[in-house]
C-alpha atoms as a printed R data frame, in Angstrom:
   type eleno elety resid chain resno       x       y      z
1  ATOM     1    CA   MET     A     1   0.000   0.000  0.000
2  ATOM     2    CA   PRO     A     2   1.992   2.973 -1.216
3  ATOM     3    CA   GLN     A     3  -0.111   5.558  0.581
4  ATOM     4    CA   MET     A     4   1.243   4.453  3.953
5  ATOM     5    CA   ALA     A     5   4.338   6.187  5.240
6  ATOM     6    CA   PRO     A     6   7.599   4.310  4.670
7  ATOM     7    CA   LEU     A     7   8.591   4.861  8.276
8  ATOM     8    CA   LEU     A     8   5.528   2.942  9.400
9  ATOM     9    CA   TRP     A     9   6.814  -0.161  7.626
10 ATOM    10    CA   LEU     A    10  10.169   0.320  9.283
11 ATOM    11    CA   TYR     A    11   8.509   0.547 12.712
12 ATOM    12    CA   LEU     A    12   6.411  -2.525 12.017
13 ATOM    13    CA   PHE     A    13   9.444  -4.484 10.838
14 ATOM    14    CA   SER     A    14  11.516  -3.458 13.852
15 ATOM    15    CA   PHE     A    15   8.658  -4.378 16.190
16 ATOM    16    CA   PHE     A    16   8.397  -7.771 14.510
17 ATOM    17    CA   LEU     A    17  12.146  -8.383 14.817
18 ATOM    18    CA   ILE     A    18  12.268  -7.341 18.463
19 ATOM    19    CA   SER     A    19   9.298  -9.523 19.362
20 ATOM    20    CA   LEU     A    20  10.802 -12.452 17.435
21 ATOM    21    CA   PHE     A    21  14.122 -12.118 19.250
22 ATOM    22    CA   LEU     A    22  12.377 -11.854 22.613
23 ATOM    23    CA   PHE     A    23  10.361 -14.967 21.841
24 ATOM    24    CA   MET     A    24  13.485 -16.903 20.859
25 ATOM    25    CA   ILE     A    25  15.385 -15.742 23.942
26 ATOM    26    CA   MET     A    26  12.518 -16.691 26.235
27 ATOM    27    CA   ASN     A    27  12.275 -20.131 24.636
28 ATOM    28    CA   TYR     A    28  15.991 -20.635 25.123
29 ATOM    29    CA   PHE     A    29  16.074 -19.730 28.811
30 ATOM    30    CA   ILE     A    30  12.739 -21.134 29.963
31 ATOM    31    CA   THR     A    31  12.864 -24.917 30.103
32 ATOM    32    CA   PRO     A    32   9.714 -27.027 29.851
33 ATOM    33    CA   TYR     A    33   8.370 -28.933 32.810
34 ATOM    34    CA   SER     A    34  10.038 -32.221 33.589
35 ATOM    35    CA   LYS     A    35   7.860 -35.171 32.691
36 ATOM    36    CA   VAL     A    36   6.776 -37.607 35.377
37 ATOM    37    CA   GLU     A    37   8.189 -41.036 34.712
38 ATOM    38    CA   ALA     A    38   5.682 -43.838 34.227
39 ATOM    39    CA   SER     A    39   7.634 -46.168 36.533
40 ATOM    40    CA   SER     A    40   7.032 -43.890 39.499
41 ATOM    41    CA   LEU     A    41   3.281 -43.970 38.898
42 ATOM    42    CA   LYS     A    42   3.036 -47.760 39.116
43 ATOM    43    CA   THR     A    43   2.253 -49.258 42.498
44 ATOM    44    CA   LEU     A    44   4.543 -51.920 43.859
45 ATOM    45    CA   LYS     A    45   1.707 -53.757 45.566
46 ATOM    46    CA   THR     A    46   1.840 -57.406 44.533
47 ATOM    47    CA   ASP     A    47  -1.291 -58.843 46.144
48 ATOM    48    CA   LYS     A    48  -4.556 -58.130 44.388
49 ATOM    49    CA   ASP     A    49  -7.413 -57.075 46.620
50 ATOM    50    CA   TRP     A    50 -10.139 -58.037 44.182
51 ATOM    51    CA   LYS     A    51  -9.072 -61.701 43.992
52 ATOM    52    CA   TRP     A    52  -9.920 -64.185 46.763
């Protein structure tokens, strides 16, 4: 759209680059949650209560 000011495109591009860099930096430093292992969720109970 040529009727828009050229500086507006520069501001939009700089805002996009700054937000992209912030997003990448935050993804680098913030680690995801550690997953719970399936072996810790299993019970070690050997006898079955529902069997006689």
